[in-house]
C-alpha positions as CSV (number, residue, x, y, z in Angstrom):
1,X,-18.9,-18.3,12.5
2,X,-17.2,-14.7,11.9
3,X,-13.7,-16.2,12.9
4,X,-13.7,-19.1,10.4
5,X,-14.8,-16.9,7.5
6,X,-12.4,-14.6,5.1
7,X,-13.6,-11.5,3.3
8,X,-11.6,-10.6,0.1
9,X,-11.6,-6.9,-0.9
10,X,-10.2,-5.0,-4.4
11,X,-9.0,-1.7,-3.7
12,X,-8.1,0.8,-6.3
13,X,-7.0,4.4,-6.5
14,X,-9.5,6.2,-8.9
15,X,-8.2,8.6,-11.7
16,X,-4.5,7.1,-11.5
17,X,-3.1,5.6,-14.3
18,X,-1.6,3.1,-14.9
19,X,-3.6,1.7,-12.1
20,X,-2.6,1.5,-8.4
21,X,-4.6,-1.4,-6.7
22,X,-4.6,-3.7,-3.7
23,X,-6.2,-7.3,-3.0
24,X,-6.8,-7.8,0.7
25,X,-8.2,-10.2,3.3
26,X,-9.9,-10.1,6.5
27,X,-11.8,-12.1,8.7
28,X,-15.2,-11.4,8.8
29,X,-15.1,-10.6,12.6
30,X,-12.6,-7.9,11.5
31,X,-13.9,-4.3,11.9
32,X,-14.5,-1.2,9.6
33,X,-11.6,0.6,11.4
34,X,-9.2,-2.8,10.6
35,X,-10.0,-2.6,7.1
36,X,-9.0,1.1,6.7
37,X,-6.0,0.2,8.9
38,X,-5.3,-2.3,5.9
39,X,-6.1,0.1,3.4
40,X,-3.3,2.6,4.8
41,X,-0.6,0.0,5.4
42,X,-1.0,-1.6,2.1
43,X,-0.8,1.7,0.4
44,X,2.4,2.9,2.6
45,X,0.6,5.8,4.0
46,X,0.5,7.1,7.6
47,X,-3.0,7.7,8.7
48,X,-2.1,11.2,9.5
49,X,-5.4,12.5,8.0
50,X,-8.8,12.0,8.6
51,X,-10.9,9.6,6.1
52,X,-14.5,8.4,5.3
53,X,-16.0,5.1,3.7
54,X,-19.3,5.5,1.9
55,X,-21.2,2.4,2.2
56,X,-24.9,2.5,0.6
57,X,-25.1,6.2,0.7
58,X,-23.8,6.2,4.6
59,X,-20.7,8.2,5.5
60,X,-19.1,6.2,8.2
61,X,-15.4,7.1,9.8
62,X,-13.4,8.1,12.7
63,X,-14.3,11.5,14.1
64,X,-11.2,13.7,14.9
65,X,-11.1,17.2,16.5
66,X,-11.7,20.2,14.5
67,X,-12.5,17.5,11.3
68,X,-15.9,15.8,10.4
69,X,-17.8,14.2,13.0
70,X,-19.5,10.7,12.6
71,X,-22.2,8.9,14.1
72,X,-20.6,5.1,15.5
73,X,-17.3,4.0,16.2
74,X,-15.7,1.9,13.5
75,X,-14.0,0.1,15.6
76,X,-17.3,-1.6,17.0
77,X,-18.5,-2.2,13.3
78,X,-18.0,-5.7,12.4
79,X,-17.7,-6.1,8.7
80,X,-19.8,-9.0,9.0
81,X,-22.6,-6.8,9.6
82,X,-22.5,-5.2,6.6
83,X,-23.5,-8.5,4.6
84,X,-21.9,-7.5,1.6
85,X,-23.4,-8.6,-1.7
86,X,-20.8,-10.4,-4.1
87,X,-19.1,-7.4,-6.0
88,X,-20.6,-4.9,-4.0
89,X,-19.1,-1.9,-4.5
90,X,-18.3,1.2,-2.0
91,X,-15.4,4.3,-1.5
92,X,-13.2,5.1,0.7
93,X,-11.9,8.9,0.9
94,X,-8.9,10.1,2.6
95,X,-7.1,13.2,3.1
96,X,-10.0,15.7,2.4
97,X,-7.3,18.4,1.2
98,X,-6.2,16.4,-1.9
99,X,-9.3,13.7,-1.7
100,X,-7.6,10.6,-2.6
101,X,-10.7,8.4,-3.6
102,X,-10.6,4.6,-3.5
103,X,-13.0,2.1,-4.8
104,X,-13.8,-0.9,-3.2
105,X,-15.2,-4.2,-4.5
106,X,-15.7,-7.3,-2.1
107,X,-15.0,-9.8,-4.5
108,X,-15.4,-13.1,-2.3
109,X,-15.7,-14.9,1.3
110,X,-14.2,-18.0,1.8
111,X,-13.3,-20.4,4.9
112,X,-10.3,-19.2,6.5
113,X,-7.1,-21.0,6.2
114,X,-5.3,-21.6,9.4
115,X,-1.9,-21.8,8.1
116,X,-2.7,-18.0,7.0
117,X,-2.2,-14.8,9.1
118,X,-4.8,-12.7,8.6
119,X,-5.2,-9.8,7.5
120,X,-2.9,-9.9,4.5
121,X,-2.4,-8.6,1.1
122,X,-2.8,-11.4,-1.5
123,X,-2.0,-9.2,-4.9
124,X,-1.3,-5.3,-6.3
125,X,0.2,-3.3,-8.3
126,X,2.2,-0.3,-8.3
127,X,3.6,1.9,-5.7
128,X,1.1,4.3,-4.5
129,X,1.5,7.9,-4.5
130,X,2.7,10.3,-1.5
131,X,-0.5,10.5,0.6
132,X,0.1,14.4,0.5
133,X,1.3,14.9,-3.1
134,X,-1.9,17.1,-4.2
135,X,-4.2,14.1,-5.2
136,X,-5.0,12.2,-8.3
137,X,-4.8,15.2,-11.1
138,X,-1.7,16.9,-10.0
139,X,-0.1,13.4,-9.3
140,X,-1.0,12.4,-13.1
141,X,0.2,15.6,-14.0
142,X,3.9,15.2,-12.7
143,X,4.1,11.5,-14.0
144,X,6.8,11.0,-16.4
145,X,6.4,7.8,-18.2
146,X,8.9,5.3,-17.9
147,X,9.6,2.3,-20.0
148,X,10.5,-1.0,-18.9
149,X,14.0,-0.8,-20.9
150,X,14.5,2.8,-19.9
151,X,14.4,1.5,-16.0
152,X,16.7,-1.2,-16.5
153,X,19.0,1.1,-18.0
154,X,19.0,3.6,-15.4
155,X,19.6,1.1,-12.7
156,X,23.0,-0.1,-14.9
157,X,24.0,3.4,-15.1
158,X,23.6,3.6,-11.3
159,X,25.5,0.7,-10.6
160,X,28.3,2.1,-12.9
161,X,28.4,5.3,-11.1
162,X,28.7,3.5,-7.6
163,X,31.6,1.8,-9.2
164,X,33.0,4.5,-10.7
165,X,33.0,6.2,-6.8
166,X,34.6,3.2,-5.2
167,X,37.7,3.7,-8.3
168,X,38.2,7.2,-6.6
169,X,38.4,6.3,-3.1
170,X,42.4,5.8,-2.6
171,X,41.4,3.9,0.8
172,X,40.4,0.7,-0.8
173,X,42.9,-1.8,-1.8
174,X,42.1,-4.8,-4.4
175,X,40.5,-7.0,-1.9
176,X,37.9,-4.4,-0.6
177,X,37.3,-2.9,-3.9
178,X,36.5,-6.3,-5.4
179,X,34.1,-7.2,-2.7
180,X,32.2,-3.8,-2.6
181,X,31.9,-4.0,-6.5
182,X,30.3,-7.5,-6.1
183,X,27.7,-6.3,-3.9
184,X,26.9,-3.3,-6.2
185,X,27.0,-5.4,-9.1
186,X,24.6,-8.0,-7.4
187,X,21.9,-5.5,-6.8
188,X,18.7,-6.1,-8.1
189,X,16.2,-3.9,-9.5
190,X,13.6,-3.8,-6.7
191,X,9.9,-4.1,-7.7
192,X,7.6,-1.1,-7.7
193,X,5.2,-3.1,-5.3
194,X,6.9,-5.7,-2.8
195,X,3.6,-7.8,-1.6
196,X,6.1,-9.7,0.9
197,X,7.0,-6.0,2.7
198,X,3.0,-5.2,2.7
199,X,2.5,-8.8,4.7
200,X,5.5,-7.9,6.7
201,X,3.9,-4.3,7.9
202,X,0.4,-5.8,8.4
203,X,1.6,-8.9,10.4
204,X,3.5,-6.3,12.7
205,X,0.8,-3.9,13.0
206,X,-2.2,-6.4,13.7
207,X,0.2,-8.2,16.2
208,X,0.3,-5.3,18.2
209,X,-3.1,-3.5,18.1
210,X,-2.9,0.6,17.5
211,X,0.5,0.5,15.8
212,X,1.1,3.6,13.8
213,X,1.5,2.4,10.1
214,X,5.1,2.2,8.7
215,X,6.4,3.8,5.1
216,X,6.7,1.0,2.8
217,X,9.8,1.6,0.3
218,X,9.8,-0.1,-3.0
219,X,13.1,0.7,-4.3
220,X,13.7,3.8,-6.3
221,X,11.1,6.8,-6.6
222,X,10.4,6.6,-10.0
223,X,7.4,6.0,-11.7
224,X,6.0,2.4,-12.4
225,X,6.6,0.8,-15.7
226,X,4.1,-1.4,-15.8
């Protein structure tokens, strides 16, 4: 039964605007530790710091030397055991120095699609802050609002600067310059959130259990324009 049922969760960073969020799906037989790994991977974090869930006023997490101690093992806590109610909410706290707090909502359960790979990310928006950037308040203080038009203009200016550098290279002949400039002009503005990239990382991580999360890149490092 657990292997044929899929749970859908909505995950959002609290106190960050515009909202950074992910919608993910895992099988009901996945563990709480699996959900934690999905959160980390979907946000591009490294799982370097300790975390804890708060579910129905109970704190659950993985104990670490020198850190908080928890009863129970998240690796053996199956999501199906919690019998989540529709739209039930709980929280996930990560990096107790920066105190990132995420709100998680159980959105639905449905039959597993055998053509799909689980766990998977089905939607989301915006790049997550760096996990050691100081927390939500400091992150928001450092945010610089950039309009979509300004972001496109900066992207075009970057292309022009790169072509100007080509013009200064005496080693390039006309054919080489033409080829390289076409590549530069063909560059697209990368999205702030790339669902396909997230799912590639999830596929790689869950095909090989215990693999360390990889850092996700969503183009340039400027704030979201959405």
